[in-house]
C-alpha positions as CSV (number, residue, x, y, z in Angstrom):
1,M,72.9,136.8,103.0
2,S,72.1,134.1,100.5
3,T,72.6,130.5,101.4
4,P,75.5,128.9,99.6
5,A,74.8,126.1,97.2
6,A,75.2,122.6,98.5
7,T,78.7,121.2,98.0
8,P,79.0,117.7,96.6
9,A,80.1,115.0,99.0
10,V,82.8,114.0,96.5
11,V,84.8,116.3,94.3
12,D,86.6,114.8,91.3
13,Y,89.8,116.5,90.1
14,D,92.1,115.5,87.3
15,H,94.8,112.8,87.4
16,G,92.4,110.3,88.9
17,I,92.3,112.3,92.2
18,S,89.1,112.9,94.2
19,A,88.3,114.4,97.6
20,V,85.6,112.7,99.8
21,D,84.0,114.9,102.4
22,A,84.4,112.9,105.6
23,D,81.6,114.9,107.3
24,Y,83.7,115.2,110.4
25,Q,82.0,117.6,112.8
26,R,80.7,119.7,109.8
27,P,80.9,119.5,106.0
28,L,84.0,120.8,104.3
29,L,86.3,120.2,107.3
30,V,88.1,116.9,106.5
31,A,88.8,115.6,103.0
32,V,89.8,112.0,102.4
33,H,91.6,111.9,99.1
34,L,91.5,109.0,96.6
35,I,94.0,108.3,93.9
36,V,92.9,105.9,91.2
37,E,95.4,104.5,88.7
38,A,94.2,102.0,86.1
39,G,91.8,100.3,88.4
40,R,93.9,100.3,91.6
41,A,93.5,102.9,94.3
42,A,95.1,104.5,97.3
43,I,93.4,106.5,100.1
44,V,95.3,109.5,101.6
45,D,94.2,110.1,105.2
46,T,91.1,108.5,106.5
47,G,89.0,110.8,108.6
48,H,87.2,109.2,111.5
49,G,85.4,105.9,111.8
50,A,82.1,107.3,110.6
51,S,83.7,108.3,107.3
52,V,84.3,104.7,106.2
53,P,81.0,104.1,104.5
54,R,81.4,107.3,102.6
55,V,84.9,106.3,101.4
56,L,83.8,102.9,100.3
57,A,80.8,104.3,98.5
58,A,83.0,106.8,96.6
59,L,85.3,104.0,95.6
60,R,82.4,101.9,94.4
61,E,81.0,104.8,92.4
62,R,84.4,105.1,90.6
63,G,84.4,101.4,89.8
64,V,86.9,100.4,92.5
65,A,86.2,97.3,94.5
66,P,87.5,97.0,98.1
67,E,90.1,94.4,97.0
68,Q,91.5,96.9,94.4
69,V,92.7,99.3,97.1
70,D,96.4,98.8,97.6
71,Y,97.3,101.5,100.2
72,V,95.9,103.6,103.0
73,I,98.4,106.4,103.2
74,L,98.7,108.5,106.4
75,T,100.3,111.9,106.5
76,H,100.4,111.6,110.3
77,V,98.5,109.9,113.1
78,H,96.3,112.7,114.5
79,L,92.9,111.1,114.6
80,D,91.1,113.4,112.2
81,H,93.7,112.0,109.7
82,A,94.2,108.5,110.8
83,G,91.3,107.6,113.1
84,A,89.6,105.2,110.6
85,A,92.8,103.5,109.3
86,G,92.3,100.2,111.2
87,L,88.6,100.1,110.6
88,L,89.2,100.7,106.8
89,L,91.6,97.8,106.7
90,T,88.9,95.4,107.9
91,Q,87.0,96.3,104.7
92,L,90.0,96.4,102.3
93,P,91.6,92.9,102.2
94,N,94.7,93.8,100.1
95,A,95.5,97.2,101.4
96,R,98.4,98.2,103.6
97,V,98.8,101.3,105.8
98,T,101.8,103.6,105.2
99,V,103.0,105.8,108.1
100,H,106.0,107.8,109.2
101,P,108.3,105.5,111.4
102,R,107.6,107.7,114.4
103,G,103.9,107.0,114.0
104,A,104.0,103.3,113.3
105,R,103.7,102.1,116.9
106,H,100.6,104.2,117.5
107,M,98.8,102.4,114.6
108,I,99.8,99.0,116.0
109,D,98.6,100.0,119.5
110,P,96.4,103.1,119.4
111,S,95.8,103.2,123.1
112,R,98.4,106.0,123.8
113,L,97.2,107.9,120.8
114,F,93.6,107.9,122.1
115,A,94.8,108.9,125.5
116,A,96.6,111.9,124.0
117,T,93.4,112.8,122.1
118,V,91.5,112.6,125.4
119,E,93.9,115.2,126.8
120,V,93.1,117.6,124.0
121,Y,89.3,117.1,123.6
122,G,88.2,115.4,126.9
123,E,87.1,111.8,127.0
124,Q,83.4,112.3,126.2
125,T,84.1,114.3,123.1
126,A,87.0,112.0,122.0
127,R,84.7,109.0,122.2
128,R,81.9,110.7,120.4
129,L,84.3,111.8,117.6
130,Y,86.3,108.6,117.2
131,G,84.6,105.7,118.9
132,E,86.8,102.6,119.5
133,L,90.0,102.7,117.5
134,V,91.0,99.5,115.6
135,A,94.6,98.5,115.6
136,V,96.5,97.9,112.4
137,P,98.2,94.5,112.2
138,P,102.0,94.9,112.0
139,H,102.3,92.8,108.9
140,R,99.9,95.3,107.1
141,L,102.0,98.4,107.9
142,I,104.7,100.1,105.9
143,E,107.0,102.6,107.4
144,T,107.7,105.6,105.1
145,P,110.8,107.6,106.1
146,E,112.3,110.3,104.0
147,G,112.8,109.2,100.4
148,H,110.6,106.1,100.5
149,V,108.7,105.4,97.3
150,I,105.7,103.2,96.7
151,S,104.1,102.2,93.4
152,L,100.4,102.4,92.8
153,N,100.0,100.3,89.6
154,G,103.2,101.9,88.3
155,R,102.4,105.4,89.6
156,E,105.2,106.4,92.0
157,L,104.4,108.2,95.2
158,H,107.4,109.8,96.9
159,F,107.5,110.5,100.7
160,L,109.1,113.6,102.3
161,D,109.7,113.9,106.0
162,T,108.0,117.2,106.9
163,P,108.0,118.1,110.6
164,G,106.7,121.3,112.1
165,H,103.1,120.4,112.6
166,A,104.0,117.0,114.0
167,R,107.4,115.2,114.2
168,H,105.8,112.2,112.5
169,H,104.4,114.0,109.5
170,V,105.1,113.1,105.9
171,C,104.0,114.7,102.6
172,I,103.6,112.8,99.4
173,R,104.6,113.8,95.9
174,D,102.6,112.2,93.1
175,A,105.1,111.6,90.3
176,R,102.3,111.5,87.7
177,S,100.8,114.9,88.4
178,G,103.7,116.6,90.3
179,H,101.1,117.5,92.9
180,L,101.5,117.1,96.7
181,F,99.4,115.6,99.4
182,T,100.3,117.7,102.4
183,G,98.1,116.7,105.4
184,D,98.5,119.7,107.8
185,T,102.1,120.7,106.9
186,F,100.9,123.2,104.2
187,G,98.2,124.5,106.4
188,I,94.4,124.8,106.4
189,S,92.3,126.4,103.6
190,Y,88.5,126.2,103.9
191,R,86.5,126.5,100.7
192,E,83.9,128.8,102.5
193,L,86.6,131.4,102.7
194,D,87.5,131.5,99.0
195,V,87.0,134.9,97.4
196,G,86.7,135.1,93.6
197,G,88.0,131.6,93.4
198,L,91.1,132.4,95.3
199,P,91.9,130.5,98.5
200,M,93.3,131.9,101.8
201,I,95.4,129.7,104.1
202,F,96.6,129.6,107.7
203,P,98.9,127.2,109.6
204,S,97.8,124.5,112.0
205,S,99.6,124.7,115.3
206,T,97.5,121.9,116.9
207,P,99.0,120.3,120.0
208,V,101.6,119.1,120.8
209,Q,104.5,119.3,118.4
210,F,104.2,122.7,116.7
211,D,107.8,123.8,115.8
212,P,108.0,127.1,113.9
213,P,111.5,126.7,112.5
214,A,110.9,123.1,111.4
215,L,107.6,124.1,109.8
216,H,109.2,127.0,107.9
217,H,111.8,124.5,106.6
218,S,109.1,122.0,105.6
219,V,107.1,124.6,103.8
220,D,110.2,125.7,101.9
221,R,110.9,122.1,100.8
222,L,107.4,121.8,99.4
223,L,107.6,125.2,97.6
224,A,110.9,124.2,96.1
225,L,109.2,121.4,94.3
226,E,107.0,124.0,92.5
227,P,103.8,122.0,92.5
228,E,100.9,123.2,90.4
229,A,98.5,122.1,93.2
230,V,98.5,120.7,96.7
231,Y,95.8,118.6,98.4
232,L,95.0,119.6,102.0
233,T,93.2,117.4,104.4
234,H,91.4,120.6,105.5
235,F,90.2,121.0,102.7
236,G,90.8,119.7,99.2
237,R,92.9,121.1,96.3
238,V,94.4,124.5,96.2
239,R,96.5,126.2,93.5
240,D,98.4,129.5,93.6
241,V,100.8,127.6,95.8
242,Q,103.7,130.1,95.9
243,R,101.4,132.9,97.1
244,L,99.9,130.6,99.7
245,G,103.3,129.5,100.9
246,A,104.4,133.1,101.5
247,D,101.2,133.7,103.5
248,L,102.0,130.5,105.5
249,H,105.4,131.8,106.4
250,R,104.0,135.1,107.5
251,L,101.3,133.6,109.6
252,I,103.6,131.0,111.2
253,D,105.7,133.9,112.5
254,A,102.5,135.7,113.6
255,H,101.3,132.7,115.6
256,A,104.7,132.4,117.3
257,A,104.6,136.1,118.1
258,I,101.2,135.8,119.7
259,A,102.5,133.0,121.9
260,L,105.6,134.9,123.0
261,T,103.4,137.8,124.2
262,C,101.8,135.3,126.6
263,R,104.9,133.5,128.0
264,D,104.6,135.3,131.4
265,H,101.0,134.1,131.8
266,T,99.7,130.7,133.0
267,G,96.6,128.6,133.1
268,Q,93.3,129.9,131.9
269,E,94.5,133.5,131.7
270,R,97.2,132.4,129.2
271,R,94.8,130.3,127.2
272,A,92.2,133.1,127.0
273,R,94.9,135.5,125.7
274,L,96.1,132.9,123.2
275,V,92.6,132.3,121.9
276,D,91.9,136.0,121.6
277,G,95.1,136.6,119.8
278,V,94.6,133.8,117.3
279,R,91.0,134.8,116.7
280,T,92.0,138.4,116.0
281,L,94.8,137.2,113.7
282,L,92.6,134.8,111.6
283,H,89.6,137.1,111.4
284,D,91.8,140.0,110.3
285,E,93.4,137.7,107.7
286,C,90.0,136.8,106.4
287,R,89.1,140.5,106.0
288,R,92.5,141.2,104.3
289,H,91.6,138.4,101.8
290,G,88.2,140.0,101.2
291,V,86.0,137.5,103.1
292,S,82.6,139.2,103.7
293,L,81.0,136.6,106.0
294,S,79.6,137.8,109.3
295,E,81.7,137.5,112.4
296,T,79.2,134.8,113.6
297,R,79.7,132.8,110.4
298,L,83.5,133.2,110.7
299,G,83.3,131.8,114.2
300,E,81.3,128.8,113.0
301,I,84.1,128.0,110.5
302,L,87.2,128.9,112.5
303,D,86.5,128.5,116.2
304,H,87.5,124.9,116.3
305,D,90.9,125.6,114.8
306,I,91.3,128.8,116.8
307,G,91.0,126.7,120.0
308,L,93.4,124.0,118.8
309,N,95.9,126.5,117.5
310,A,95.9,128.3,120.9
311,D,96.4,125.0,122.7
312,G,99.3,124.1,120.4
313,L,100.9,127.5,121.1
314,A,100.6,126.8,124.8
315,A,102.3,123.5,124.3
316,W,105.0,125.1,122.3
317,L,105.6,127.7,125.1
318,D,105.9,124.9,127.6
319,S,108.4,123.0,125.5
320,R,110.7,126.0,125.5
321,G,111.1,125.8,129.2
């Protein structure tokens, strides 16, 4: 099999939007999005601390100085999305962080957030991935509930409350383009799995607040806006949004069905069954889409999410009592 061409560290789209590869664990896993409007900028999601030099370099290459960044916009506070927020602020003197009201306290005092991350990854891995988290000063934080609007040099960004992946999740509609920044609410779509330029997609049921009915509702809200494109933290811009939304609905139900087959099992047996079920589902979905990569290569791309999705399904089962 031929080796794919190297992917640029920054991808420029239209409407002043770019995706910076955070190089989190591997290339093409986490995108930090930039929005530049007449010399002012916003950053949507941050990656981890090691991504900060990449983000600053991408801004500089686009003629944006640190003092010209007005906002660091968080879709939610999971650390692959928000882990670098406080550290970025130390380099951006005029920027403020936006976050769902439920997530604000975790940015001001990230100790509980880090403890929850340790529960998912283990302490050694969590510290390797994220290092020491930097708190966001309260006076530099903006809470963004449903309907909140901010202005980036006159360009309005509208916030929607979109639970289902997490209860503190927002999506952002860019009034200039009509496009959406969706964090994890509109799922995961890796560029290595594109076939003929068409993306495939699957939901993220990462621990601990996966809620299928809420996620269905949030996806429907996004589809009703009829965006031409959405920007995913995992990874970058996708089009053909209505088709992808239909696939998300189908696969949300499929994830829930896998979980329900395991409700009478516990401990490691339950986790093994969940992992096997999610792996089979996602590998089959890749084949349905026409992905011809080897099983080994699919594992390299998907195993991280398979494990997280399985753990999230276990948490969902536990929450049902």
